[in-house]
C-alpha positions as CSV (number, residue, x, y, z in Angstrom):
1,M,13.0,31.1,-4.9
2,T,13.3,31.8,-8.6
3,S,11.0,30.4,-11.2
4,K,13.8,28.4,-12.7
5,E,14.4,26.7,-9.3
6,L,10.7,26.0,-9.0
7,I,10.5,24.4,-12.4
8,K,13.6,22.3,-11.6
9,Y,11.9,21.1,-8.3
10,L,8.7,20.4,-10.1
11,Q,10.5,18.3,-12.7
12,N,12.6,16.5,-10.1
13,P,11.3,16.8,-6.5
14,A,14.1,14.6,-5.1
15,S,16.5,17.5,-5.9
16,I,15.0,19.6,-3.1
17,S,17.7,19.8,-0.4
18,G,17.0,20.2,3.3
19,A,17.6,24.0,3.1
20,D,15.3,24.4,0.1
21,I,12.4,22.7,1.7
22,Y,11.9,25.8,3.8
23,D,11.6,27.9,0.6
24,V,9.0,25.4,-0.8
25,E,7.1,25.6,2.5
26,Q,7.0,29.4,2.3
27,L,5.9,29.2,-1.3
28,Y,3.1,26.8,-0.3
29,E,2.0,29.1,2.5
30,Q,1.9,32.0,0.0
31,Y,-0.1,30.0,-2.6
32,P,-2.0,27.4,-0.6
33,Y,-4.4,26.5,-3.4
34,C,-1.8,26.0,-6.1
35,S,-2.0,22.2,-6.5
36,A,1.4,21.9,-8.1
37,I,3.2,23.6,-5.2
38,A,1.1,21.8,-2.6
39,I,2.0,18.4,-4.1
40,L,5.6,19.4,-4.5
41,Y,5.7,20.3,-0.8
42,L,4.1,17.1,0.3
43,K,6.4,15.0,-1.9
44,A,9.4,16.7,-0.3
45,L,8.0,16.0,3.1
46,A,7.3,12.4,2.2
47,D,10.8,11.9,0.8
48,R,12.4,13.2,4.0
49,E,9.9,11.3,6.2
50,D,9.2,14.6,7.9
51,L,6.9,14.6,11.0
52,K,4.8,17.3,9.5
53,F,3.8,15.0,6.5
54,N,0.7,13.4,8.0
55,N,-0.9,16.7,9.2
56,K,-0.1,18.5,5.9
57,L,-1.4,15.6,3.9
58,K,-4.8,15.8,5.6
59,K,-5.0,19.5,4.9
60,I,-3.6,19.5,1.3
61,A,-5.7,16.5,0.2
62,L,-8.8,18.7,0.5
63,S,-7.5,21.3,-1.9
64,V,-5.7,19.4,-4.6
65,Y,-7.4,18.8,-8.0
66,S,-7.1,15.0,-7.8
67,R,-6.5,12.8,-4.8
68,E,-5.8,9.8,-7.0
69,R,-3.0,11.8,-8.7
70,L,-1.7,13.0,-5.3
71,H,-1.5,9.3,-4.1
72,E,0.2,8.3,-7.3
73,I,2.8,11.0,-7.1
74,I,3.6,10.5,-3.4
75,Y,3.4,6.8,-3.0
76,L,3.5,5.0,-6.4
77,Q,6.4,7.0,-7.8
78,A,8.4,6.2,-4.7
79,E,7.6,2.5,-5.3
80,K,8.6,2.7,-9.0
81,Q,11.8,4.4,-7.9
82,T,12.8,1.6,-5.5
83,D,11.8,-1.1,-8.1
84,K,13.8,0.3,-11.0
85,H,16.9,1.6,-9.1
86,T,17.5,3.9,-12.0
87,E,17.0,7.6,-12.6
88,E,14.1,9.1,-10.7
89,P,10.9,9.6,-12.6
90,R,10.1,13.2,-13.5
91,F,7.5,14.9,-11.4
92,T,4.8,16.4,-13.6
93,P,2.0,18.1,-11.7
94,Y,-0.3,18.0,-14.8
95,S,0.1,15.2,-17.3
96,I,-1.8,14.1,-20.4
97,E,-3.5,11.5,-18.2
98,D,-5.3,14.2,-16.3
99,I,-7.1,15.5,-19.4
100,P,-10.7,14.2,-19.3
101,T,-11.8,11.9,-22.1
102,D,-15.2,11.2,-23.6
103,N,-15.3,8.0,-21.6
104,D,-15.0,9.9,-18.3
105,T,-18.7,10.4,-17.7
106,N,-18.4,11.6,-14.1
107,L,-16.8,14.9,-15.2
108,F,-19.4,15.6,-17.8
109,K,-22.7,14.5,-16.2
110,G,-24.6,17.6,-17.3
111,Q,-22.6,18.3,-20.4
112,S,-25.3,17.1,-22.9
113,L,-27.9,19.4,-21.2
114,I,-25.5,22.3,-21.4
115,D,-24.7,21.6,-25.1
116,K,-28.4,21.3,-25.9
117,F,-29.0,24.7,-24.2
118,I,-26.2,26.3,-26.2
119,E,-27.4,24.8,-29.5
120,S,-30.9,26.2,-28.9
121,N,-29.3,29.7,-28.7
122,P,-32.0,31.2,-26.4
123,K,-32.6,34.9,-26.6
124,I,-34.1,37.2,-23.9
125,S,-36.5,39.5,-25.6
126,P,-36.3,43.2,-24.6
127,I,-39.1,44.6,-22.5
128,G,-41.6,46.3,-24.8
129,N,-43.4,49.5,-24.2
130,E,-46.8,47.9,-23.5
131,P,-49.1,49.7,-21.1
132,E,-48.7,48.8,-17.4
133,T,-52.4,48.1,-16.9
134,H,-52.4,44.9,-19.0
135,K,-49.1,43.5,-17.8
136,N,-49.3,40.3,-15.7
137,V,-53.0,40.1,-15.5
138,P,-54.0,36.5,-14.9
139,I,-56.7,35.2,-17.3
140,I,-59.7,33.8,-15.5
141,P,-61.6,31.0,-17.4
142,E,-65.1,31.6,-18.6
143,T,-66.7,29.1,-16.2
144,D,-68.7,30.3,-13.3
145,I,-66.7,30.8,-10.1
146,S,-68.0,30.0,-6.7
147,E,-69.3,33.0,-4.8
148,S,-67.0,32.2,-1.9
149,I,-64.0,33.5,-3.7
150,F,-65.6,36.8,-4.9
151,T,-63.3,39.5,-3.9
152,E,-62.6,43.1,-4.8
153,S,-59.3,42.0,-6.4
154,L,-61.1,39.5,-8.7
155,A,-63.5,42.2,-9.8
156,K,-60.6,44.5,-10.6
157,I,-59.0,41.7,-12.7
158,Y,-62.3,41.3,-14.6
159,I,-62.3,45.0,-15.2
160,R,-58.8,44.8,-16.7
161,Q,-59.9,42.0,-18.9
162,K,-62.9,44.1,-20.0
163,Q,-65.4,41.6,-18.6
164,Y,-67.5,44.3,-17.0
165,D,-70.6,42.2,-16.4
166,K,-68.8,39.8,-14.3
167,A,-67.1,42.6,-12.3
168,K,-70.4,44.3,-11.8
169,R,-72.0,41.1,-10.5
170,I,-69.1,40.6,-8.1
171,F,-69.5,44.1,-6.7
172,E,-73.2,43.6,-6.3
173,K,-72.6,40.3,-4.3
174,L,-70.0,42.1,-2.2
175,N,-72.4,44.9,-1.5
176,L,-74.9,42.4,-0.1
177,K,-72.2,40.6,1.8
178,F,-70.6,43.7,3.4
179,P,-73.3,46.4,3.9
180,E,-70.9,48.7,5.8
181,K,-69.1,49.3,2.5
182,S,-72.2,49.7,0.4
183,S,-71.4,53.3,-0.6
184,Y,-67.9,52.2,-1.9
185,F,-69.4,49.3,-3.8
186,A,-72.2,51.4,-5.3
187,D,-69.5,53.9,-6.5
188,Q,-67.6,51.0,-8.1
189,I,-70.8,49.7,-9.8
190,E,-71.4,53.2,-11.2
191,K,-67.9,53.4,-12.7
192,I,-68.5,50.0,-14.3
193,D,-71.8,51.2,-15.8
194,K,-69.9,54.2,-17.3
195,L,-67.3,51.8,-18.7
196,I,-70.0,49.7,-20.3
197,T,-71.8,52.7,-21.9
198,N,-68.5,54.1,-23.2
199,N,-67.6,50.8,-24.9
């Protein structure tokens, strides 16, 4: 099938002959998600009251861009044809009616949010060369913390925040709580004392 034949069939689906319907079917099988070809194929089947029509309709209705438009093309145009008894209406797979308007809110539900985001023109700042030791260190408020959550990790966070007295107090409490690690905690306390004297 040539492109000129396809355009001719799209403009006037009734001009598809019995032999040409096979070509349209092959084209549909080659491009199953092309709505124009799928609707053309269905229209040709409907016009010939083909037995395949109902099964193909169920399958194609899932992939076309608008089921309302599909219904209009297959059924309503046929009714208009019989009512007017004049020249057949032209088949246009995409018409001006398909273009969304401002009143069509279903298509643009999140559009205002997207527009607001675009207008704010957000920027992602490049990663700086700040030292690794101070990155992503959570800041602990100055209020006293319950001794039940004293851990070695909390002490290390205090050291990174240069709150050496709090870190030393946590290691002293942990030393009393876990005597089997007393040499490790004593070593940590000595390191904190050195940090305090150096600063």
